[in-house]
N, C-alpha and C positions, 0 to 999 in steps of 0.2 A: 208307394215308395218301398224300395227293396230293403230287406233286413240288413244286407251288407252295408248299404248307404247309411242307415240309422246307426249301425254299430260304429262306423267311422266317425260320424258326428259326435257320438257319445265319447269316443276315445279322445277326439280333439278337444272337446269342451273339458273333459276330465283332466287332461294333461295341462291345459291352460290354467285351470283353477289350481291344480297342485303346484304348477310353476309359480303362479303369483303368490301362493301361500309360502312356498320355500323362499322366494325373493324377499318377501316382507320379513320372514323369520331371520334370514341371514343378515339383513340390514339392521334389524333390532339388536341381534347379537353383536354385530360389528361395532355399532354405536356404543353399546354397553362396555365392550372390551376396550375401546379407544378411551372412553372417559375414565376407565379404571387404570389405564396405563399399560394394559396388555396389548402392545402394538402388534406383536406377532399374530395373536389370535384375531385382532381386528383386521389385519391385512388378509389373513386366510379367509375370513368370512366375506370381506369385500370382493375377493377374487371369485369366491363361489357365487356371490350375487351377480357379478359381471358376466357369468356364464349365461344368465337369463337376460340381463340388460346391461350392455356395455356402452350405451350412448347417452343415457340420462346424465345431465351435467352435474346434478347433485351427487350422484354416486361417484363420478370421476373426481369431483372436488374432495369428497370425504376420503377416497382412496389415496389421493395425493397427500392429504393432511396426515394420514397414518404413515405413509412412506417417509415423509419428512420427519415425523416424530421418531421413527425407527432409524433415521439417519441413512436411509437408502437414497443417496443424492441423485444417482443416475436415473432411477425409475421415477423419483419425485419430480425431477426436471421434466421428464417426458410428459407426465400427466398434468402437471401445472401448465405446461405449454398447450396441451389439448384444451384445457379449461379456458385459458386466456384467449386462445384462438377463437373460441366460439362465443364467449360472452364479453370479452374486451374490458373486463373489470366492472361491468354493470351489475352483475349479480353478486360477485365476490370481489370487492375492491382490492383485497389483499393479494389476489391471484398474480398480479404483475410483480409485486414485491417478492413473493415466495418463488416465483419462476426465476427472477433475476438472482436471488440468493442461491438457488440450486445451481444455476450456471456458474456462479462465483465459486461455490464449493468444488465444481468440476473443472475449475481453472479456465473457463471460457470467458475470459475477461472482456474481450472486445464485444462479444454478443451481449454480455451483461451491461456494459456501458451504454450501448444503443437502447437496450430495453429500459434501463433506468431513466434515460433521457425522455423516452415516451411516457414514463411514469410522472416526470415533472409536469408534462402537459396534462396528463390525465387527472392529476391531483391538485392542479394549481388554483382551483377555486377555494381551497383551504390551505393557504401557504403556511399557516402556523400549525397545521395538523401534523400528526405523526407520519402519515403515508407520504406526503409531499417532502417533508424534511428527511425522511429515511431515503427516498429515491435520490434526492439531491446529494445526501451524504455518501451514498453508495457509488455514485459516479466518481467522486474523489477517491474513494477507497479502492475501487477497481483499477483506476488509473495508476494509483500508487502500487498496487499488487502487480500489475502488468510490467511496471518499471523495475520492480525489485525481485521478481521471481528468479530463483537460482542464485541469489546473493547470500550464500551461507557465511556464517561467522566461523572462525577457526576453532571449533570445539569438537571434542570426541563425543559421539552420540551413540548411546546404547539403550536397547530395550531390556528391561529386567527379565530374568528367566521365568519359567513356568512354575517355579516354587512360589512366585508372587502373582504373576499374570496368568489369567485363565481365559477361556472363551467368553466369560462374562465381563463385567466392568470393574476396573480397579482404579482407585484414586489415591495418590500418595499425599501424605500430610506432613510428617516430621521424621527426623532421625533423633532418637533419644536413647542414651545409654547403649549404643551399638545395636539398636533395633530400629527397623523401618516401621513406622506406624502408618497404616493405610486402611482404607475402607474398601469393601468388595460387595458386589451385588451377586449373591449366590443362592442356589437352591439345590438340595441333594438330589432332587428328581428331575433335573433339567435334561431334556432329551437332546438328541443330536440335531434336531431341527429348531432348537432353542425354545420349544414350548415349555411353559412353566406349569407343573402340576402341583407344586407345593403352595398352599394358601399363605404360608408364612414367608414367602419369597420377599426378601427385604435386604437393605444395606446394613452391614455390621462392621465393626472395627476389628482389625487384625494386626498382628505384629510378625515380622520376619527378622530373625537374628542375623546380623552381618558378621561373618568371620572370614578374614583373608579375602575380602572383596567378593565373597560368595553369599548368596541369600538362602537361608534355610527355609524349609516349608512353612508357609504362613499358618499362624494359629489365631483362632478367634479370641478376643478379649472377653472372657466369660463374665467378668465383673460388670461389663457394660453391654450385656446381651439381653435383648428382649425379643420374644418370639414374634409379637405382632406389631412391633415398632421398628423404626429405622434409626440407627445411630451412625454418625460419621464425622468427618473433619476431626479436629482435635489439636490442642496446643497447651503446653505446660506453662505455668507461671514462671517468673524469672528465678524463683528459689526452688522450683521443681516440686513444690508441695501441693499445688492445685492443678487440676486438669480440666480445661474447658472443651466442650464438644457439642455437636448438634444432635438434637433429639426431635424426630419428626413422626407424626401420627397422621393417619388417613381420616379425613372428614368428608364422607361421600365422594371418595376417590380424589379429593383435593388435599394435598399434603400441607400440614401446618407445622412449622418448624420453630424451635426456640433453642436458646443456648442454656446448657446445664453446666454445673461445676461439680467435680468429685475431688475429694482429698486423696492424695497418694501417700499411703503409709505402709511400710513393710512390703513393698511391691504389690500392694493391693489398692483398688479404688474403692473408697468408702465414703459415707456421709454425702450422698448425691443430693444436690439441691438445684433449684431453678433460679436463674438470675432474675432480679426484680423488674418491674415495669419500666424503669429508666432505660434498660437495655431491651428486654422483651416486651415491646409495646403491644398491648392487647389488640387482637384483630389483624396483626401483621406477621409476616414471616421474618425470622431473625436466625441467621445461620453463619457458618464458615468463620469461626473465631480464630484470631491469631493474637498471641500476647508478645509484646516487644518492649524494648526500653527506649525512651525518648528523653534525652537530656536529664538522665537520672531518675525519671519517673516511669512507672509501669503503665502501659497503655494497651487497651483492647481494640483491635481492628475487627470489623465484621461486616457482613452484607445483610441488607434489610430493605424491604419495600415500605418502611414506615412513612408516616406523613411528613410533609415538607421536603421530600426527596425530589429528584429531577425526573423520575420515571423508572419503572421497573425496579430491579434490585440495585441499590446504591451501596458504595463503600461508606462506612461510618467509623468513627473512632471515639473512644472515651478513656480519659485518664483514670487510673485506679489508685485509691488511697487506702492504706492499711489492709490491702488484700480483698476488701469486700465493699468498699464505698466507691461508687461510680459517678463521675461528673457528667454533666449534660453532654450527650453525644454531639459531635461535630460532623458536618457533611462537607468534605473537600469538593466543592461544586465544580472546580476546574477539571476534576478527574471523572465526574459522573456525567451521565447522559440520559436520553430518553429510553435507551435500551438498558441491558443489564451489565453491571460491573460486579465481578465475583472474585472469590478466593484470594483475599489480600495476604501479602507477606511483606513484613517490614524489616529492612536491613538497617539496624541501628547505627552501625559504623559509617555507612555511606549516606545515612538519612534519605533512603530511597524506598519508595513503596512500589511493590510489584503487584499486579492484579491482571485479571482477564476481562476483556470487553468485546462486545459485538458491534460497537459503534465506530471506534476510531479506525484509521487507515490500516487495513489488514489483509491477509491472504484469503480468508474464508469466513468461518463462523466466529468463534471466540479466538482471539490472539492474546498473547501475554505482552503486557506493556510495563513500563517503569516510569516513575516521575520522582525527581529529586526535590527535597524540601529545602528551600532557601529562606532567607529572612522575610521575604515578601509572600511566601507561601509555596505551594507546589508548582514546579515548573511544567512546561509543556510535555505531554506524554511522548514516550519514545517506544517504537515497536522493537521487540527483542529479536526480530528477524528469524530466518531459518538457521539451524535446524530446530530451534525451539518452537517456532510457529510453522503452520502448514495450512493447506486449504480446508482442513477439517476443524475440529474444536480442540483448543489447547488451553488447559486450565491447571490450577493447583501447583503453580510454580513455587518452589521454596529452595533455599540454600542450606547446606550444613553449617555447623558453627564455625568451621574453618574457612568457609567461603570459597573453597576450591572445587566444590561439586554442587550441582543443582539437580533437582528432580522436577518433573512435571508429568501431567497425564494428557493423553491424546487418543482420539479415535481415528487417526490417520491410516492410510493404507499400510498394511504390514502388521497390524495388531492381530492378536489371537481372536478367532471367531469361528462360528459353526456354519452360519448361513450368509449373513450380510457382512462384507469385508470392512465396513465402516460403522458397524452397529455399536461397538463397545470400546471403552477406553482401556488402555494399558498404561503402566507406569514406565517412564523413561528417565535416564539420567544423562547429564552433559557435564563435561569437565574439560579444563584446558589441557592441552598436550604437554607432557613433561619434556623440556629441552627440545622444542621443535627445531627442525632444520630451517635456517633462514631461507627465504624465497630466492630463487635465482632471478637474474635480470629478466629472463623471458616470462617467469611467473609474475614479476612485478608489472611488466607491460600488460599482461593478460588481465590482471585484476583491475588495473586502471582503465584500460580500454573497454572493459565490460560495462563500465558506467556510462559510456559515450554512445551517441552524442548527448551533450547537455545543451539545451537551447534556451536562451534568455531573451525576453521580449521587452520592448520599449514603447513609450508613447511617441507620437509624431515629433520629429526633430529634437529628440532628447538623447544625450545631454547637450547643453550649451546651444540653444536654438539660435538660428540665423548667424552662426559662426562658421568661418572657414578653417578654424583651428583643426589640427590633427590629433590633439591630445586634450585631456580634460582632468579636472580635479574632482569630479563627481564620483561618489562611491555608488556602485551599481545597486546595492541594497536600498539606498535612499531613493534612487530613481524608481526602483520596483515598488516601494511603499507608496510613493506619489502616484504611480500608475494604478495600483490597486484601489487607491482612494477615489479614482476617477470612474469606477465601474458604473455608478448611477448616471454619470454624465454620458458615458458611452451608450447606455441603454436608452436614455432620453433622445440623444441625437440620432441613433440608428433607427429608432422606431418613429421618428418624426414623419408626420403625414400618413401614418398607418392607423387603422382602427381595429378594434375587436381582437379576434384571434391572430390576425396578421401582426398587430403590434405586440401581442404577447409572445408570438413566435420569434419576432426580431429580438426582443429583450432576452428571451431564453437563449437564443443563439449566441448573443454576446456573453451572457453569464457562463455558458458552457465553454466558450473560448477562454475566458479568464481562469476557470477551474482546470480545464484540461491542458492548457498550454502555459499560461503565465505563472500560475501558482505552482504547477508541477515542475516548471523549469527551476524554480528556486529550491524545491525539495530535492531535485536531482543534483543541483549545484552543491547543496549542503553535504550530501552523501559523497560526492566526488571530492569536495574540499577535505573532508575528514580522512579519506583514503589517501589523498595526495600528501597530506601532512604526515601520516604514518610512514609513507615511503621516503619522504625527505628526511625524517628523523633517523632513518637507517643509512643516511649518507648517499642516497642515490642522486644522480644528476638527471634532471627531467626536462624535456622540451615539450611544451603544450602548443598545439596548433589551433588557432581560433579563426573562424571564417565569418565574414560580415555580410549582411544583406540589408536592404532598405526598400520601403515602398516608394513608388515612382512619383512622388509629389514634387520633388525638387530636381534640379539638373543632376545628371549622372555623376559629373566630377564633384559636385557638392556632396552627393551621397557617399562617395568614396571616403571623403574626409569625415563625414558623419559616422560611418562604420568604424573608422579608426578611433574616434572619440568613444564610441560604445565599447570597443575592445579595451580601451584604456580604463574605462569605469570598472570593468571586471578585475583588472590588475589592481586598481585602487581598493576594491573590496577586499581582496586577499591581503593587500599590504596593511590595511587597517584592522583586519579581523583579529579578535581576541588579543587586543593590546599589542598587535604587531608580531604575532607568532610566526608569520611567514616572512617577515622583513629580512632576516639573515639569509634566507634562501633566495629571495628575489634580488638582494644586493650582492650575492655571491661572497658572503663573509662568514657563513656558518662554520663553526669549529669542526664539525664532522665531515665537511666537504660537500654536503648536500647543496643542490642548486636547482632552481627552476627558472626557465626563461620561456618567453612567449613568442611564437612565430605568428605574425599577423597576415591574414589573407583577406584584405578589405575589398571584396568583390563589388559591393555597392548594388545599385539598381539593376545592372545588366545581368544579374543572376535571378532577379525577382520575376514574378508573374506579370507579363506585359499586359494582361487583360485588366489588371487593377487600375481604377481610375487615377489619372494624374492631373485632373482638373482642379486647380486650387479653389475654385468657386463652389465645387461640389464636396464640401467637407464631410457630408454624410457618408459618401462612398470612398473618398480619398484619404480620410483620417479615421472615421469612427466605424467603418465597416469591418466585419471579420476578415474579409479578403485583404484589406489593406493592413490591418493589424498583424496578421499572421506573417507578413513579409518583413516587419520591422524587428529584426532579431540578429543576434550573433550566436555562433554555434561552436562549442568546444568539440573539435572533430577527432583529434588523435593525440596520443601521447607516445613519445619516443624517449629512450634512454640516451643521454649524451655520453658517448664513450670517450676514453682518454684521447683517442686520436681526433676527436671532434671538438676539442677544447678551443681550437682556433676556428673562427667562424668564417663562413663563405656566404655572403649576402649580396645579391644583385638587386638593386632598386632602380626605379624610374623617377625622374623629377616630377613627371605627371604620368600616371598610369592610364588616364583616360583623356582623349582629345575629342572634343565635340566640334564637328565641322559645320554645324548649323543647318539651315534650310538650303537645299539644292534642287536642281531640276533632274528629272529622270535621264540617265545616260551620262551624267557628269562623271569625270574622272578626278578623284580627290586625292590630295597629298597631305600627309601628316608626318611630323618628325618627333621622335622620342629621344630624350637624353637619358642614357642608362649609366649607372655608377656602381662600382664595387665598394660597398660600405663595410665589408668584412676586414679581417686582419691577415688574409693570405691571398695570393693570386688566384684568379679563376680563369677557366677557359670556356668559351662559348661552344657547346657541343652540337646544338641543333636549334633551328628556328622552325617551329611547327605551325603550319597554316591550314586550318580545317576547310577554308573556302577558296575555290579557284578565282574568285573575284578579288582576292587580296594578293599583293606582292610585297615582299619585305626585303630590303637590302641593307647591308652593313659591312664596313671594313674591319669591324672589331673581331679579332680572333681571341685575344686574352686581355684581361684588365688587371693591373696591379692594384693593391689597396688604395682607395680614394681616387683611382683613375676613372675618367669618364669616356663615353663613346656615344655615337649617334646611330639610330636605326631609322631608316626612311621607309614609310609605308604608303602604298598606292591602293585606292579602292575604286574599282570600276562599278558604278551604280546601275549599269544597264540591266533592265529586267527586274529591278527592285523598286519598292514603293513603301511609303509610310515610314515609321520609326525603325531604323536599322541599327543593329549593334554587331560589330565584327571584331574578332580577336585574333591575336597571334601569341604564341607561347615560346619563350626562350628557355631552353634547357641548358644548364651550366654545371660545371664540375663541383663536386662536394656538397650538392644539395638535392633533396628529394623533391621539393616543390619547384615548379617552373615559374618564371616571371611572366605574368599575363599583361599584355598591352592591348588597349581597346580604342577603337574609333566608333563614334556614334554620329548619326545624321538623320535629318528629316527630309525624305525625298517627296517632292510634290509632283 
């Protein structure tokens, strides 16, 4: 064997041994840094390790975990995707959840929805477990986010200057005596790549003096500074004499937090003490204190993972007596979840609690929510919307004492950073605009139409089943509640005759429909309703166009009347909502001149999917299938402003919009007659009769119609070359109206 050959073998063996040694060392360093919370170092070592091995799934998983902890959402999405692609949740069950959450952070809501649907199937063997419930919850959350992205509230939104915000993380807490109190994660030796060389790198409390709307350079609170410990959050007692704050220490890289209190005397913090075990329950984390007033009593809100919670960090509150006696903490269970609820702020005047959560419907990670306290307890939580919330993490919301300015912290795109644009949080403020210009008519239309379409769904033949009436006394929200209560019935019927995974898939398919369409429809309606009311309060005159559909179980002409009843149920809902707040606008008696009227377009079955079963004996497919259920709907399609010149109405109607010609033979020539009538209050002219099909002819002697005058339109349908169920239409365009009158003939050709 040649000396050269032996030399090459030794070089190869040596490089392999050294490579394996380096790989092992990098992975050990990366794991140690990750557990310590030094995510930059962990990522750096994992990237070095991946130069030797970029395919081992354990390395890819740990790298993705470090990227997520560092809030590098784009890279984390990519590597979680690679992991889930290869192991399908078998080795790392959480891989799908984290992959979906990164998609959500990156505003890829459609992809996230489909992934979380897969998660429901993957985790359904444990329906009470966190992973299944999280996947199910995130479907709803992403649907909500997709529907509400871009819907900003009318607030002025500002990022605080670099005298407060730095490339590190800042979190605002309170404004006290014209000073912003905040915490900051800083190190004197932080490099331009965000590496931390200072072993005392930790969070400390700072203040920034506010003068003429400017923020002075932040100064550390020396009285509450500890080299090796973290201090943060902070809230003063009602009398301003006590200051409650968080104190955290590291225990094998796991932070243990508790609430401390310091007395504030002569601008100094003195006599620091730890709250007792009633608040700081041993063995649990207790943090984020806020002191407020509740019906004359002092109350402490805080976050803790103490026992008897709902999961993760929960919001708790305890009433304080004599400044140092705490009553048994209460858990507002309606607000808490299996995830974390953090950073509580209590508005005493409005009796409203603000907090952040990663569970409720939101745009990304943590969103800010609010819930008002009524006699029966806390109300349903409400998302604070953009610009307060974003696809990133939004926390530490609080208001100033005047209530006209609020602060919050966020790691959204646009924050100060050195390497990762979403790594670290900055402090932001929002306030209402002083004397804003009233919106123009065009802006009013734009805001309203941005919420459209709003689609509302119904159970079969609801409301008023087996009725030919064109109106109804049913309130849509009551029909909706009855529909939602039938979910289990729908699951049972649609999965009838199926077994195993096929039955589970059918039940999941129905549940997804109810979440994605039925429930979301009401959420969209509520947002549209509130915006419509605000517009009407400004004296606007609004026309709302609603279109109807129906599944094809009944005759087409029956379905036309059914869709009219469904549209009537929507009007009834608005008429009865909030003790009749819409009634003056619907009855055209509002003192400010505001008015809303509804234009109905009851298209019925002939706009529905003709593939859907219309066999009354096949209730599984004609009533309880997703395909049938998705056709039973009405849709708020458009909003127009009624201008002064439009106060007189021009409405052309037909005595019957649909004529069913029954069963006929191929080649038959069919005749139908429609009676049209001007039901408006001014004359109209027939401008055009539009016929999309050469097989149809329409004739009329009507040129114009005075109010209440009738006329006749004769229609001929040549069926040669057609077979099966046929639906043919003509459209009458008339003066003074945007919508055309649609006339329809239907037949079954044998």
